[in-house]
DOTORLO-773827 format. One record per residue (C-alpha): residue number from 1; residue in three letters; x, y, z. Coordinates in nm, 4 decimals, decimal comma, always signed. Example, Ala and Ser with C-alpha at 12.3 -4.5 7.8 and 13.67 -1.06 7.14 Angstrom:
  lumpa  guvo        xx        yy        zz
      1   Ala   +1,2300   -0,4500   +0,7800
      2   Ser   +1,3670   -0,1060   +0,7140
This chain:
  lumpa  guvo        xx        yy        zz
      1   Met   +5,7742   -0,0044   -4,0179
      2   Asn   +5,8584   -0,3752   -4,0434
      3   Lys   +5,5953   -0,6392   -3,9802
      4   Pro   +5,6915   -0,7354   -3,6185
      5   Leu   +5,6976   -0,3723   -3,5077
      6   Leu   +5,3616   -0,3121   -3,6781
      7   Leu   +5,2080   -0,6058   -3,4925
      8   Val   +5,3447   -0,4765   -3,1613
      9   Ala   +5,2018   -0,1289   -3,2312
     10   Leu   +4,8613   -0,2737   -3,3135
     11   Leu   +4,8652   -0,4828   -2,9958
     12   Val   +4,9486   -0,1770   -2,7847
     13   Leu   +4,6629   +0,0173   -2,9445
     14   Trp   +4,4207   -0,2707   -2,8797
     15   Leu   +4,5286   -0,3041   -2,5160
     16   Ser   +4,5016   +0,0707   -2,4576
     17   Gly   +4,1503   +0,0654   -2,6042
     18   Cys   +4,0507   -0,2133   -2,3671
     19   Ala   +4,2012   -0,0319   -2,0710
     20   Ser   +4,0253   +0,2935   -2,1618
     21   Glu   +3,6866   +0,1495   -2,0654
     22   Arg   +3,6263   +0,2002   -1,6950
     23   Glu   +3,5522   -0,0947   -1,4745
     24   Arg   +3,2581   +0,0509   -1,2865
     25   His   +3,1383   -0,0420   -0,9373
     26   Trp   +2,8352   +0,0511   -0,7292
     27   Glu   +2,8955   +0,2008   -0,3861
     28   Ala   +2,6562   +0,3317   -0,1214
     29   Ile   +2,6692   +0,7028   -0,0389
     30   Asp   +2,6678   +0,7897   +0,3311
     31   Thr   +2,4689   +1,1144   +0,3158
     32   Gln   +2,4540   +1,3791   +0,5906
     33   Asn   +2,0801   +1,3165   +0,6285
     34   Leu   +1,8156   +1,0951   +0,4684
     35   Pro   +1,5047   +1,1651   +0,2625
     36   Asp   +1,1697   +1,0012   +0,3302
     37   Val   +1,1292   +0,6421   +0,2180
     38   Arg   +0,9378   +0,6055   -0,1068
     39   Ser   +0,8850   +0,3735   -0,4029
     40   Glu   +0,7227   +0,3839   -0,7476
     41   Asn   +0,8860   +0,7249   -0,7631
     42   Ala   +1,1078   +0,9025   -1,0134
     43   Phe   +1,4540   +1,0547   -0,9814
     44   Ala   +1,5733   +1,3364   -1,2077
     45   Arg   +1,8626   +1,5792   -1,2352
     46   Val   +1,8634   +1,9480   -1,3233
     47   Gly   +2,2088   +2,1016   -1,3287
     48   Asp   +2,4088   +1,9920   -1,0250
     49   Arg   +2,1149   +1,8783   -0,8122
     50   Phe   +1,8998   +1,5642   -0,8053
     51   Tyr   +1,5280   +1,5435   -0,7288
     52   Leu   +1,3156   +1,2607   -0,5890
     53   Leu   +0,9601   +1,3034   -0,7129
     54   Gly   +0,6351   +1,1217   -0,6500
     55   Gly   +0,5779   +0,7724   -0,5252
     56   Arg   +0,2736   +0,6242   -0,3596
     57   Gly   +0,1067   +0,8406   -0,0975
     58   Asp   +0,1366   +1,2065   -0,0026
     59   Lys   +0,4899   +1,3100   -0,0994
     60   Val   +0,7047   +1,6186   -0,1326
     61   Val   +0,9918   +1,6778   -0,3717
     62   Glu   +1,3282   +1,6129   -0,2082
     63   Met   +1,6509   +1,7561   -0,3482
     64   Tyr   +1,9968   +1,6027   -0,3144
     65   Asp   +2,3001   +1,8293   -0,3482
     66   Pro   +2,6151   +1,6233   -0,4142
     67   Ala   +2,8334   +1,9214   -0,3190
     68   Thr   +2,6997   +1,9247   +0,0386
     69   Asn   +2,5916   +1,5575   +0,0449
     70   Arg   +2,2585   +1,6644   +0,1961
     71   Trp   +1,8895   +1,6200   +0,1177
     72   Glu   +1,6420   +1,9095   +0,1400
     73   Lys   +1,2632   +1,8999   +0,1338
     74   Lys   +1,0958   +2,1071   -0,1353
     75   Ala   +0,7429   +2,1639   -0,2686
     76   Ala   +0,4617   +1,9162   -0,2183
     77   Met   +0,3474   +1,7103   -0,5141
     78   Pro   +0,0387   +1,8699   -0,6742
     79   Ile   -0,1378   +1,5314   -0,6751
     80   Glu   -0,0317   +1,1769   -0,5961
     81   Met   +0,1776   +1,0538   -0,8897
     82   His   +0,3632   +0,7263   -0,9190
     83   His   +0,4890   +0,4781   -1,1784
     84   Phe   +0,6538   +0,7281   -1,4144
     85   Gln   +0,9878   +0,8084   -1,5775
     86   Ala   +1,0604   +1,1768   -1,5101
     87   Leu   +1,2110   +1,3888   -1,7883
     88   Thr   +1,4471   +1,6832   -1,7732
     89   Tyr   +1,3514   +1,9345   -2,0409
     90   Gly   +1,5364   +2,2628   -2,0345
     91   Asp   +1,5751   +2,3517   -1,6678
     92   Glu   +1,2513   +2,1828   -1,5602
     93   Ile   +1,1222   +1,8342   -1,4853
     94   Tyr   +0,8257   +1,6931   -1,6778
     95   Val   +0,5953   +1,4152   -1,5576
     96   Val   +0,3973   +1,2356   -1,8277
     97   Gly   +0,2687   +0,8786   -1,8359
     98   Ala   +0,2109   +0,8475   -1,4593
     99   Leu   -0,0513   +0,6725   -1,2486
    100   Thr   -0,2414   +0,7934   -0,9424
    101   Gly   -0,4536   +0,6161   -0,6823
    102   Pro   -0,4449   +0,2761   -0,5106
    103   Tyr   -0,3699   -0,0744   -0,6389
    104   Pro   -0,4920   -0,2388   -0,8577
    105   His   -0,7072   +0,0152   -1,0497
    106   Glu   -0,4722   +0,3127   -1,0535
    107   Asp   -0,5805   +0,5876   -1,2930
    108   Pro   -0,3613   +0,7467   -1,5603
    109   Val   -0,2779   +1,1078   -1,4745
    110   Pro   -0,4651   +1,3075   -1,7414
    111   Asn   -0,2213   +1,5995   -1,7678
    112   Ile   +0,1474   +1,6677   -1,7917
    113   Tyr   +0,2863   +1,8211   -1,4713
    114   Ile   +0,5984   +2,0369   -1,4697
    115   Tyr   +0,8276   +2,1151   -1,1771
    116   Asn   +1,0477   +2,4238   -1,1833
    117   Pro   +1,3379   +2,3722   -0,9377
    118   Glu   +1,4463   +2,7361   -0,9335
    119   Gln   +1,0988   +2,8528   -0,8296
    120   Asp   +1,0255   +2,5323   -0,6358
    121   Gln   +0,6822   +2,5286   -0,7965
    122   Trp   +0,4626   +2,2912   -0,9914
    123   Arg   +0,2304   +2,3842   -1,2760
    124   Gln   -0,0180   +2,1822   -1,4758
    125   Gly   +0,0784   +2,1342   -1,8378
    126   Ala   -0,1002   +2,0090   -2,1458
    127   Ala   -0,3672   +1,7426   -2,1333
    128   Val   -0,2753   +1,4002   -2,2609
    129   Pro   -0,5225   +1,3136   -2,5410
    130   Glu   -0,8122   +1,1362   -2,3737
    131   Gly   -0,7901   +0,8211   -2,5817
    132   Arg   -0,4145   +0,7858   -2,5230
    133   Arg   -0,3873   +0,8142   -2,1457
    134   Arg   -0,1907   +0,5484   -1,9598
    135   Gly   +0,0656   +0,5069   -1,6829
    136   Ala   +0,3731   +0,2986   -1,5993
    137   Ala   +0,4922   +0,4142   -1,9404
    138   Ala   +0,8397   +0,4789   -2,0742
    139   Ala   +0,9204   +0,8408   -2,1536
    140   Thr   +1,2167   +1,0238   -2,3003
    141   Val   +1,3318   +1,3446   -2,4686
    142   Tyr   +1,4832   +1,3454   -2,8163
    143   Asn   +1,5563   +1,6541   -3,0272
    144   Asp   +1,3471   +1,8834   -2,8043
    145   Lys   +1,0379   +1,6630   -2,8210
    146   Ile   +0,8900   +1,4317   -2,5592
    147   Tyr   +0,8054   +1,0692   -2,6332
    148   Val   +0,5734   +0,8418   -2,4358
    149   Ile   +0,5906   +0,4712   -2,5139
    150   Cys   +0,3762   +0,1736   -2,4095
    151   Gly   +0,2151   +0,1678   -2,0608
    152   Ile   -0,1113   +0,0423   -1,9101
    153   Gln   -0,4560   +0,2035   -1,9001
    154   Asp   -0,6052   +0,0471   -1,5891
    155   Gly   -0,3396   +0,0418   -1,3187
    156   His   -0,2162   -0,3121   -1,2699
    157   Trp   -0,5463   -0,4622   -1,3806
    158   Asp   -0,5343   -0,4674   -1,7597
    159   Gly   -0,5142   -0,2542   -2,0714
    160   His   -0,1451   -0,2631   -2,1626
    161   Val   -0,0686   -0,0794   -2,4868
    162   Ala   +0,2080   -0,0543   -2,7456
    163   Trp   +0,1413   +0,3120   -2,8279
    164   Met   +0,4083   +0,5697   -2,9026
    165   Asp   +0,3185   +0,9390   -2,8841
    166   Glu   +0,5246   +1,2484   -2,9569
    167   Tyr   +0,4590   +1,5753   -2,7724
    168   Asp   +0,6079   +1,9051   -2,8868
    169   Pro   +0,6257   +2,1478   -2,5915
    170   Gln   +0,6940   +2,4386   -2,8272
    171   Thr   +0,3705   +2,3980   -3,0251
    172   Asn   +0,1726   +2,2124   -2,7561
    173   Thr   +0,0771   +1,9444   -3,0091
    174   Trp   +0,0616   +1,5654   -2,9971
    175   Glu   +0,1325   +1,3180   -3,2767
    176   Arg   +0,0726   +0,9442   -3,2868
    177   Leu   +0,3688   +0,7420   -3,4097
    178   Ala   +0,4080   +0,3765   -3,5012
    179   Asp   +0,3168   +0,1298   -3,2274
    180   Ala   +0,5977   -0,0639   -3,0634
    181   Pro   +0,6202   -0,4313   -3,1650
    182   Arg   +0,4547   -0,5375   -2,8377
    183   Pro   +0,2811   -0,3782   -2,5372
    184   Arg   +0,4643   -0,3548   -2,2076
    185   Asp   +0,4310   -0,1594   -1,8833
    186   His   +0,6618   -0,0928   -1,5865
    187   Val   +0,9346   -0,0087   -1,8376
    188   Gln   +1,1742   +0,2793   -1,8987
    189   Ala   +1,3446   +0,3954   -2,2170
    190   Ala   +1,7037   +0,4862   -2,2986
    191   Val   +1,8160   +0,6686   -2,6145
    192   Ile   +2,1474   +0,5687   -2,7712
    193   Gly   +2,2341   +0,8029   -3,0560
    194   Asp   +1,9247   +0,8075   -3,2764
    195   Gln   +1,7774   +0,4860   -3,1370
    196   Leu   +1,5377   +0,4305   -2,8488
    197   Val   +1,5712   +0,1066   -2,6532
    198   Leu   +1,2941   -0,0728   -2,4655
    199   Ala   +1,4223   -0,3621   -2,2546
    200   Gly   +1,2406   -0,5156   -1,9597
    201   Gly   +0,8850   -0,4528   -1,8506
    202   Arg   +0,5826   -0,6790   -1,8399
    203   Asn   +0,2092   -0,7026   -1,9111
    204   Ser   +0,0557   -0,6543   -1,5646
    205   Thr   -0,2776   -0,8384   -1,5482
    206   Ala   -0,4104   -0,8472   -1,1921
    207   Arg   -0,7467   -0,9300   -1,3515
    208   Thr   -0,6177   -1,2837   -1,4031
    209   Gly   -0,3819   -1,2894   -1,1058
    210   His   -0,0736   -1,2557   -1,3239
    211   Val   +0,1343   -0,9472   -1,2541
    212   Leu   +0,4922   -1,0298   -1,1610
    213   Asp   +0,5254   -1,3344   -1,3873
    214   Thr   +0,4476   -1,1594   -1,7163
    215   Thr   +0,7939   -1,0178   -1,7835
    216   Ile   +0,9042   -0,9684   -2,1442
    217   Pro   +1,2329   -1,1066   -2,2822
    218   Glu   +1,2443   -0,9304   -2,6200
    219   Val   +1,4227   -0,6000   -2,6812
    220   Asp   +1,2524   -0,3481   -2,9102
    221   Val   +1,4376   -0,0592   -3,0742
    222   Tyr   +1,2942   +0,2501   -3,2442
    223   Asp   +1,5009   +0,4289   -3,5091
    224   Phe   +1,4127   +0,7988   -3,5004
    225   Gly   +1,5675   +0,8589   -3,8421
    226   Ala   +1,3716   +0,5839   -4,0178
    227   Gly   +1,0626   +0,6154   -3,7989
    228   Glu   +1,0539   +0,2378   -3,7614
    229   Trp   +1,0630   -0,0249   -3,4893
    230   Arg   +1,2562   -0,3487   -3,4926
    231   Thr   +1,2925   -0,6378   -3,2506
    232   Leu   +1,6430   -0,7624   -3,1833
    233   Pro   +1,7103   -1,1339   -3,2412
    234   Ala   +1,6382   -1,3750   -2,9576
    235   Thr   +2,0102   -1,3990   -2,8866
    236   Ala   +1,9877   -1,0352   -2,7701
    237   Asn   +1,6968   -1,0877   -2,5293
    238   Ile   +1,7496   -0,9221   -2,1911
    239   Pro   +1,9564   -1,1671   -1,9816
    240   Thr   +1,7590   -1,1087   -1,6599
    241   Gln   +1,3853   -1,0692   -1,7219
    242   Arg   +1,2368   -0,8039   -1,4933
    243   Ala   +1,0018   -0,5084   -1,4787
    244   Gly   +1,0082   -0,1905   -1,2727
    245   Cys   +1,3704   -0,1468   -1,3794
    246   Thr   +1,5344   +0,1788   -1,4808
    247   Ala   +1,7272   +0,2542   -1,7987
    248   Val   +2,0068   +0,5016   -1,8758
    249   Pro   +2,2432   +0,5571   -2,1697
    250   Leu   +2,6020   +0,5053   -2,0567
    251   Asp   +2,9278   +0,4515   -2,2456
    252   Gly   +2,7310   +0,4123   -2,5696
    253   Arg   +2,5128   +0,1351   -2,4266
    254   Ala   +2,1621   +0,1047   -2,2829
    255   Val   +2,2047   +0,0100   -1,9172
    256   Ile   +1,9170   -0,1641   -1,7371
    257   Ile   +1,9277   -0,1459   -1,3570
    258   Gly   +1,7318   -0,3214   -1,0830
    259   Gly   +1,3702   -0,4334   -1,1199
    260   Glu   +1,1239   -0,6889   -0,9877
    261   Ser   +1,0006   -1,0336   -1,0905
    262   Pro   +0,8459   -1,3372   -0,9164
    263   Gln   +1,1494   -1,3625   -0,6853
    264   Lys   +1,0958   -1,1972   -0,3450
    265   Leu   +1,4000   -0,9693   -0,3446
    266   Ala   +1,4206   -0,6805   -0,5878
    267   His   +1,6819   -0,7293   -0,8560
    268   Ser   +2,0312   -0,5883   -0,8169
    269   Gln   +2,1448   -0,6832   -1,1663
    270   Thr   +2,2946   -0,4170   -1,3905
    271   Glu   +2,3202   -0,5186   -1,7555
    272   Ala   +2,4303   -0,3155   -2,0585
    273   Leu   +2,3176   -0,3624   -2,4192
    274   Asp   +2,5579   -0,2798   -2,7019
    275   Leu   +2,3384   -0,2023   -3,0025
    276   Gln   +2,6226   -0,2331   -3,2514
    277   Thr   +2,7010   -0,5912   -3,1583
    278   Glu   +2,3541   -0,6716   -3,0188
    279   Thr   +2,5154   -0,8269   -2,7138
    280   Trp   +2,4792   -0,7762   -2,3382
    281   Leu   +2,7508   -0,7039   -2,0837
    282   Thr   +2,7074   -0,7859   -1,7144
    283   Leu   +2,8096   -0,4931   -1,4940
    284   Asp   +2,8526   -0,4679   -1,1180
    285   Ser   +2,5369   -0,5332   -0,9143
    286   Leu   +2,3660   -0,2706   -0,7001
    287   Thr   +2,4645   -0,2719   -0,3341
    288   Thr   +2,0891   -0,2854   -0,2572
    289   Gly   +1,8489   -0,4410   -0,5037
    290   Arg   +1,5611   -0,2040   -0,5813
    291   His   +1,2743   -0,1447   -0,8207
    292   Gly   +1,0199   +0,1299   -0,8783
    293   Thr   +1,2666   +0,4164   -0,9047
    294   Gln   +1,4919   +0,5830   -1,1591
    295   Ala   +1,8613   +0,6382   -1,2215
    296   Val   +2,0303   +0,9593   -1,3370
    297   Leu   +2,3641   +1,0478   -1,4945
    298   Tyr   +2,5992   +1,3060   -1,3463
    299   Lys   +2,9560   +1,3760   -1,4544
    300   Gly   +2,9793   +1,0350   -1,6171
    301   Asp   +2,8521   +0,8409   -1,3152
    302   Val   +2,5129   +0,6786   -1,2448
    303   Tyr   +2,3113   +0,7609   -0,9327
    304   Ile   +2,0017   +0,5788   -0,8049
    305   Ala   +1,7924   +0,6404   -0,4934
    306   Ala   +1,4799   +0,5169   -0,3116
    307   Gly   +1,2576   +0,2412   -0,4550
    308   Ser   +1,1469   -0,0873   -0,3013
    309   Ala   +1,3815   -0,3609   -0,1783
    310   Asn   +1,1336   -0,6462   -0,2362
    311   Gln   +0,8813   -0,7271   -0,5049
    312   Gly   +0,5666   -0,5182   -0,4630
    313   Gly   +0,5422   -0,2165   -0,2352
    314   Gly   +0,8023   -0,2581   +0,0358
    315   Pro   +1,0171   -0,2225   +0,2252
    316   Glu   +1,0534   +0,1256   +0,0797
    317   Leu   +1,4042   +0,2687   +0,0661
    318   Asn   +1,5635   +0,6104   +0,1211
    319   Thr   +1,9241   +0,5261   +0,0386
    320   Ile   +2,1314   +0,6433   -0,2563
    321   Glu   +2,4188   +0,4788   -0,4359
    322   Val   +2,6476   +0,5577   -0,7277
    323   Met   +2,8180   +0,3547   -0,9990
    324   Lys   +3,1568   +0,5076   -1,0777
């Protein structure tokens, strides 16, 4: 192939690579019915169905079926649980690193709780080691083990930690791993390949009257292979500082959605971190800004539901939207 034809071929390949990445947009879903309003809840998927779990107050599990576009009420929560990142492990949903009780001295939930969607039943799981209990923590599953990272020991009052713990459901054993570079609460984790990303969060300190204004700019990354943490350079700080945001892995990036900060309205920003280039990409904004909830992946799309539309506890939401 001569040089001009080679250049044309390379240009075509480059343009096709650019075009292959979807330009995603958020859109509201007009469901057949609506769930109860809730915030500081979680949202998880098992198979083809989604589950709203927890939130402040007396709640039940509510299931969304995208095939019928309907919500259905399920089992009651075993106790009040809020401020957690739910995990899908096998065909069940695990809750670890949650809080219970009223603001500002919410208590860490001392046990793991497990919801079985097929049986529509909860059961109490292993105890979290007494000296390591906290809530508003990030949690994730990697290679059949559960990881709990950071969090706060005394609700919104004080006691934020940088701890990382590994729980093996097969052996029912806990192991302490290396602390994260800094404590943070109201944060969620996303795993990209063999790396865990923490972006967003804050150090809630109602004891001093500083809760919403303690957001953290730095991004911390844990390498499961090396067993080590690193902090990305300042040029890779999260573009929009916020806490109470949710995190999902999407298109090879860690995507941070929503959140709260000193501004009155909840954040609608959706930003994606490329770990290879250590750069951020601005994606389409939520149709409704929200914090205190969770996003899930389904057939390559991102779904988010419920949460709070303003900083703090309300107004609570019951809407759902999808980024396609």
